[in-house]
C-alpha positions in Angstrom: 21.5 -78.5 6.5 23.6 -80.7 8.8 24.8 -83.9 7.2 24.5 -87.0 9.4 25.7 -90.6 9.1 22.9 -92.8 8.0 22.0 -96.3 8.9 23.7 -99.4 7.5 20.9 -99.8 4.9 22.0 -96.5 3.4 25.5 -97.7 3.1 24.2 -100.7 1.2 22.5 -98.4 -1.1 25.7 -96.5 -1.8 27.4 -99.8 -2.5 24.6 -100.5 -5.0 25.2 -97.2 -6.7 28.9 -97.9 -7.1 28.3 -101.4 -8.4 25.8 -100.1 -11.0 28.2 -97.4 -12.1 31.0 -100.0 -12.6 28.5 -102.2 -14.4 27.5 -99.3 -16.8 31.2 -98.4 -17.4 32.0 -102.0 -18.3 29.4 -102.0 -21.1 27.3 -104.6 -19.4 24.6 -102.0 -18.8 24.4 -100.9 -22.4 20.7 -101.8 -22.6 19.9 -99.7 -19.6 21.8 -96.7 -20.8 20.0 -96.9 -24.2 16.7 -96.8 -22.3 15.5 -100.3 -23.3 14.7 -101.1 -19.7 13.4 -97.7 -18.6 9.8 -98.9 -18.0 10.7 -102.2 -16.3 10.1 -102.7 -12.6 13.8 -103.4 -12.2 14.8 -100.0 -13.6 12.2 -98.1 -11.6 13.4 -99.9 -8.4 17.0 -99.0 -9.1 16.2 -95.4 -9.9 14.2 -95.0 -6.7 17.0 -96.6 -4.6 19.6 -94.4 -6.2 17.5 -91.3 -5.6 17.2 -92.2 -1.9 20.8 -93.0 -1.6 21.9 -89.7 -3.1 19.7 -87.8 -0.7 20.7 -89.7 2.4 24.2 -91.0 1.8 27.2 -90.7 4.1 29.0 -88.9 1.3 28.7 -85.1 0.9 26.0 -84.9 -1.7 23.2 -82.4 -2.4 19.9 -83.4 -0.9 18.0 -82.9 -4.1 18.1 -82.8 -7.8 16.2 -79.9 -9.5 12.9 -81.1 -10.8 13.6 -79.9 -14.3 16.9 -81.7 -14.3 15.7 -84.9 -12.6 14.3 -86.7 -15.6 17.5 -88.1 -16.9 17.1 -91.8 -16.1 19.4 -93.9 -14.0 22.5 -93.6 -16.0 22.2 -89.9 -16.1 21.8 -89.6 -12.4 24.8 -91.8 -11.8 26.9 -89.8 -14.2 25.8 -86.5 -12.6 26.6 -87.8 -9.1 30.1 -88.9 -10.1 30.8 -85.9 -12.2 29.6 -83.3 -9.8 30.0 -84.6 -6.2 32.0 -87.8 -5.6 35.7 -87.6 -4.7 36.5 -88.7 -8.2 35.5 -85.3 -9.5 38.9 -83.7 -9.5 40.5 -86.7 -11.2 37.9 -86.5 -13.9 38.2 -82.8 -14.3 41.9 -83.1 -14.9 41.3 -84.8 -18.1 38.3 -82.6 -19.1 37.9 -80.4 -22.1 36.6 -76.9 -22.9 33.3 -78.4 -24.1 33.0 -80.4 -20.9 33.7 -77.5 -18.7 31.2 -75.3 -20.7 28.6 -78.0 -20.1 29.3 -78.3 -16.4 29.5 -74.6 -15.9 25.9 -74.2 -17.1 24.4 -75.7 -14.0 27.4 -76.1 -11.8 26.4 -73.5 -9.2 23.5 -75.7 -8.1 25.9 -78.5 -7.0 27.5 -77.8 -3.6 30.2 -80.1 -2.3 30.0 -78.3 1.1 26.4 -79.1 2.0 24.0 -76.2 2.9 25.3 -75.9 6.4 28.8 -75.0 5.1 27.3 -72.0 3.2 25.7 -70.5 6.2 27.0 -68.7 9.3 26.9 -70.4 12.7 26.8 -69.3 16.3 30.4 -67.9 16.0 29.4 -65.3 13.4 30.5 -61.8 14.6 27.5 -60.0 13.1 24.6 -62.2 14.1 23.3 -62.1 17.7 22.2 -65.3 19.3 18.5 -64.3 19.2 18.7 -63.7 15.4 20.5 -67.0 14.8 17.8 -68.8 16.7 15.1 -67.0 14.7 16.8 -68.0 11.4 17.0 -71.6 12.5 13.4 -71.6 13.7 12.2 -70.3 10.3 13.7 -73.3 8.6 12.4 -75.8 11.2 8.9 -74.3 10.9 8.9 -74.6 7.2 10.1 -78.3 7.3 7.5 -79.1 9.9 4.7 -77.5 7.8 5.7 -79.6 4.8 4.8 -82.7 6.8 1.2 -81.4 7.5 -1.7 -82.8 5.6 -2.0 -81.8 1.9 -5.0 -79.6 2.5 -2.9 -77.4 4.9 0.1 -77.1 2.6 -1.7 -74.7 0.4 -1.3 -72.2 3.2 2.5 -72.2 2.7 2.3 -69.7 -0.1 0.4 -66.7 1.2 1.1 -64.3 -1.7 -0.6 -63.4 -4.9 2.0 -64.5 -7.5 1.2 -61.5 -9.7 3.0 -59.4 -7.1 0.2 -58.1 -4.9 1.3 -58.4 -1.3 -0.8 -60.6 1.0 -2.5 -59.0 4.0 -0.1 -60.2 6.6 3.2 -59.4 4.8 4.0 -56.5 7.1 4.9 -52.9 6.6 6.7 -51.2 3.8 10.5 -51.6 3.7 12.5 -48.8 5.2 16.2 -48.8 4.3 18.4 -48.8 7.4 20.1 -45.4 8.0 22.9 -46.8 10.3 24.5 -50.2 10.6 23.1 -52.7 13.1 26.6 -54.0 13.4 30.1 -52.6 12.5 33.2 -54.6 11.9 36.4 -53.4 13.5 38.6 -52.7 10.6 41.3 -51.1 12.7 42.6 -54.5 13.9 44.6 -56.8 11.8 42.6 -59.2 9.6 44.7 -62.2 8.4 43.8 -64.6 5.7 42.2 -67.2 8.0 40.1 -64.7 9.8 38.8 -63.1 6.5 38.0 -66.5 5.1 36.2 -67.8 8.2 34.1 -64.7 8.5 33.1 -64.2 4.9 33.7 -67.2 2.6 32.5 -70.7 1.8 35.1 -72.3 -0.5 33.9 -75.2 -2.6 36.0 -78.3 -2.6 36.7 -77.9 -6.3 38.6 -74.6 -6.0 40.9 -72.5 -3.8 41.2 -68.9 -2.7 44.7 -67.7 -3.2 46.3 -65.7 -0.3 47.4 -63.1 -2.8 43.7 -62.1 -3.4 42.9 -61.7 0.3 43.7 -58.5 2.1 41.6 -55.6 3.4 43.4 -53.2 1.0 42.3 -55.3 -2.0 38.9 -56.3 -0.8 37.5 -53.4 1.3 39.4 -50.4 0.1 39.0 -50.8 -3.7 36.9 -48.0 -5.1 33.8 -49.4 -6.9 31.8 -46.2 -7.1 29.9 -45.2 -10.3 28.1 -42.1 -11.4 24.4 -41.8 -10.9 21.8 -40.8 -13.5 21.7 -37.1 -14.4 18.6 -37.2 -16.7 16.4 -39.2 -19.1 19.1 -39.3 -21.8 21.6 -41.1 -19.6 23.2 -44.2 -21.0 23.0 -47.3 -18.7 25.7 -47.8 -16.1 24.3 -51.1 -14.7 23.2 -54.2 -16.6 21.0 -56.8 -14.9 20.5 -60.1 -16.7 19.8 -63.8 -16.1 21.9 -66.7 -17.3 19.1 -68.9 -16.0 16.0 -67.1 -16.9 13.8 -70.1 -16.3 14.4 -70.2 -12.5 11.1 -70.0 -10.8 9.7 -70.0 -7.2 7.3 -72.0 -5.1 4.2 -70.2 -6.4 5.4 -68.9 -9.8 2.7 -68.9 -12.5 3.7 -71.0 -15.5 4.3 -68.8 -18.5 4.4 -65.6 -16.4 8.0 -64.3 -16.4 7.1 -61.6 -13.9 6.8 -64.4 -11.2 10.2 -65.8 -12.0 13.8 -64.6 -11.4 13.2 -62.3 -14.4 10.5 -60.5 -12.5 12.8 -60.2 -9.5 15.3 -58.6 -11.9 12.8 -56.0 -13.0 11.9 -55.3 -9.4 15.6 -54.8 -8.5 16.2 -52.6 -11.6 13.2 -50.3 -10.7 14.5 -49.9 -7.1 18.0 -49.0 -8.3 16.6 -46.5 -10.7 13.8 -44.9 -8.6 15.2 -45.2 -5.1 19.0 -44.7 -5.7 19.2 -42.9 -9.0 21.2 -45.3 -11.1 20.7 -45.8 -14.8 19.9 -49.5 -15.3 19.3 -51.8 -18.3 17.5 -55.0 -17.5 18.1 -57.6 -20.2 15.5 -60.4 -20.3 17.1 -62.8 -22.8 16.6 -66.5 -22.4 19.5 -68.9 -22.6 18.4 -72.0 -20.7 15.0 -72.8 -22.2 15.9 -76.2 -23.6 18.5 -77.1 -20.9 20.8 -75.3 -18.5 24.0 -77.1 -19.5 25.3 -74.5 -21.9 23.6 -71.4 -20.5 26.8 -69.5 -19.8 28.3 -70.1 -23.2 24.9 -69.4 -24.8 24.5 -66.1 -23.0 28.0 -64.9 -23.6 27.7 -63.5 -27.2 24.5 -61.6 -26.3 26.0 -60.0 -23.2 29.2 -59.1 -25.1 27.1 -57.5 -27.8 25.1 -55.5 -25.2 28.4 -54.3 -23.6 29.7 -53.3 -27.0 26.4 -51.4 -27.8 26.5 -49.7 -24.4 30.2 -49.1 -23.4 28.8 -46.9 -20.6 27.9 -50.0 -18.6 30.3 -50.4 -15.7 28.4 -52.9 -13.5 27.1 -56.3 -14.6 24.7 -58.2 -12.2 23.8 -61.8 -13.1 20.7 -62.5 -10.9 19.8 -66.1 -10.1 17.9 -68.0 -7.5 19.6 -70.9 -5.6 18.4 -74.5 -5.4 18.1 -76.2 -2.0 16.5 -79.3 -0.5 12.7 -79.2 -0.7 12.5 -79.2 3.1 14.8 -76.1 3.3 13.9 -72.5 3.0 16.1 -69.4 2.9 13.9 -67.1 4.9 14.1 -64.4 7.6 11.7 -61.9 9.1 13.0 -58.4 8.1 11.1 -55.4 9.4 8.0 -57.7 9.8 8.3 -58.8 6.2 8.9 -62.4 5.1 12.2 -62.0 3.2 14.2 -64.4 1.2 17.9 -64.7 2.1 20.6 -64.3 -0.5 24.1 -65.3 -1.4 26.9 -63.7 -3.4 28.9 -66.0 -5.6 32.3 -65.9 -7.3 34.0 -68.0 -10.0 37.7 -68.4 -9.5 38.7 -69.8 -12.9 40.8 -72.3 -10.9 40.3 -76.0 -10.3 42.1 -78.1 -7.6 42.3 -80.8 -10.2 43.6 -78.7 -13.1 45.0 -75.6 -11.6 44.3 -72.3 -13.5 41.6 -72.8 -16.2 43.4 -70.8 -18.8 40.7 -70.9 -21.4 38.3 -69.5 -18.8 40.6 -66.6 -18.0 39.3 -63.7 -15.9 41.5 -60.7 -15.6 39.0 -59.2 -13.1 39.0 -61.8 -10.4 40.4 -59.4 -7.8 37.8 -56.7 -8.7 35.0 -59.3 -8.7 36.1 -60.5 -5.2 36.1 -56.9 -4.0 32.6 -56.3 -5.2 31.2 -59.4 -3.5 33.2 -58.7 -0.3 32.0 -55.1 0.0 28.4 -56.2 -0.7 28.8 -58.9 2.0 30.0 -56.4 4.5 27.1 -54.0 3.7 24.6 -56.9 4.0 26.1 -58.1 7.3 26.3 -54.7 8.8 22.9 -53.2 7.7 20.8 -56.4 7.5 22.5 -59.1 9.6 21.4 -62.6 8.6 20.1 -61.8 5.1 23.3 -63.0 3.4 24.9 -66.4 3.6 28.7 -66.7 3.1 30.2 -65.7 -0.2 30.4 -69.0 -2.2 33.5 -69.6 -4.3 33.5 -72.2 -7.1 36.0 -73.3 -9.8 34.6 -72.0 -13.1 34.3 -68.4 -14.5 30.5 -67.9 -14.9 31.1 -65.0 -17.4 32.4 -62.8 -14.6 35.2 -61.6 -16.9 33.1 -59.2 -18.8 33.4 -56.2 -16.4 35.5 -55.6 -13.4 32.4 -54.7 -11.4 30.5 -58.0 -11.9 28.3 -59.5 -9.3 26.5 -62.9 -9.3 23.7 -63.1 -6.8 21.7 -66.1 -5.7 18.4 -64.6 -4.5 16.4 -67.0 -2.4 15.7 -70.5 -3.8 13.0 -72.6 -5.4 11.2 -73.1 -2.1 10.7 -69.3 -1.6 7.5 -67.5 -2.6 7.3 -64.7 -5.1 6.4 -62.3 -2.2 9.5 -63.3 -0.2 11.7 -62.8 -3.3 10.2 -59.3 -4.0 10.6 -58.4 -0.4 14.3 -59.3 -0.6 14.9 -57.0 -3.6 14.6 -53.9 -1.5 17.5 -54.7 0.9 19.5 -56.1 -2.0 19.1 -52.8 -3.9 20.2 -50.9 -0.8 23.3 -53.2 -0.4 24.3 -52.6 -4.0 23.8 -48.9 -3.7 26.0 -48.7 -0.6 28.8 -50.3 -2.5 28.4 -48.3 -5.7 28.2 -45.1 -3.6 31.0 -46.0 -1.3 29.0 -45.6 1.9 30.9 -48.4 3.8 
């Protein structure tokens, strides 16, 4: 979304936020932080003002807080805002600890210092025609407008049976594209700036070193793996979910098949049946009580799986993104409403601290090659389905295998149908990379 300067009243709200924060730091607000005033009208007014200020401020802030993470009270909201998004972030990170980083890493990919518009392609994108760009923008505008309609009409937004049965107007069956709709000219010289501007969105918390960025390292690296040869094959691909509780607009409470876990099973089946890969789908849950330590919670289990199955060469951590409630990552692909996706990399590098040594990743270059080649395949075969590759500071357990891919598939505003429809092109994109068809 495009961030705009707000009215003077919003500036007053931001000033109020800062004053409250200083008040709490000084100890004067002890009673508030201990929850003694949580039910008072004063508390509720401040909390409502803070929520509005964070959504509409002149600062670069996310336009939402996840519903499941929004019940933290005023002090928690202020702390999250300062820790995650305000310019003080790098200063605070410089004096951080391993435990603090582990906590922030657990839910960090939901916090975007760039704003949603910084993650998406614009009219200068080489692979997206003007007509397609207009369609993508129109999809989001239509969704935002429909949210404003009377409540009795909003039920029409979700036109899918959450159990997985496709609605009547969802379009034809997916057909994988045999030839690219667009082809990059790799014969010309691609410098650092051109590669970054065409493929990456770099969070303000990290950097992309020039030594990582060249066509030879990103495009020409061989990432192929063997396909299945029979029922006794050991798994070559592992799919799992650091955040198994991530759900969608019409997910059924208690039904994992309508969450990101169900999307993982859909993707696993496609990779097995359509492309011949041996896939293990792990459905462990590591974020049930809270998300903060999800990466550190999942690490021992994934390490144990990789020790049990040393045949695994590819690790895919499948997530769904989080966006403002009036945004939707959606496109029409072959007549099917299809969620858009984003590839994500952790750099183990903070602008505030430099290299995060205790989050070492010896496979950063290989990880970057995997996401780059997947991005190229997405842009060439299914233009518009992928946002830019998003780079952030932490590691996100991408050190476990050289061929590790973290994918944000749709967001909380997408329907189960839109997510399932996106699994088919995603499976094809992954197969292109692992079969070296670029």
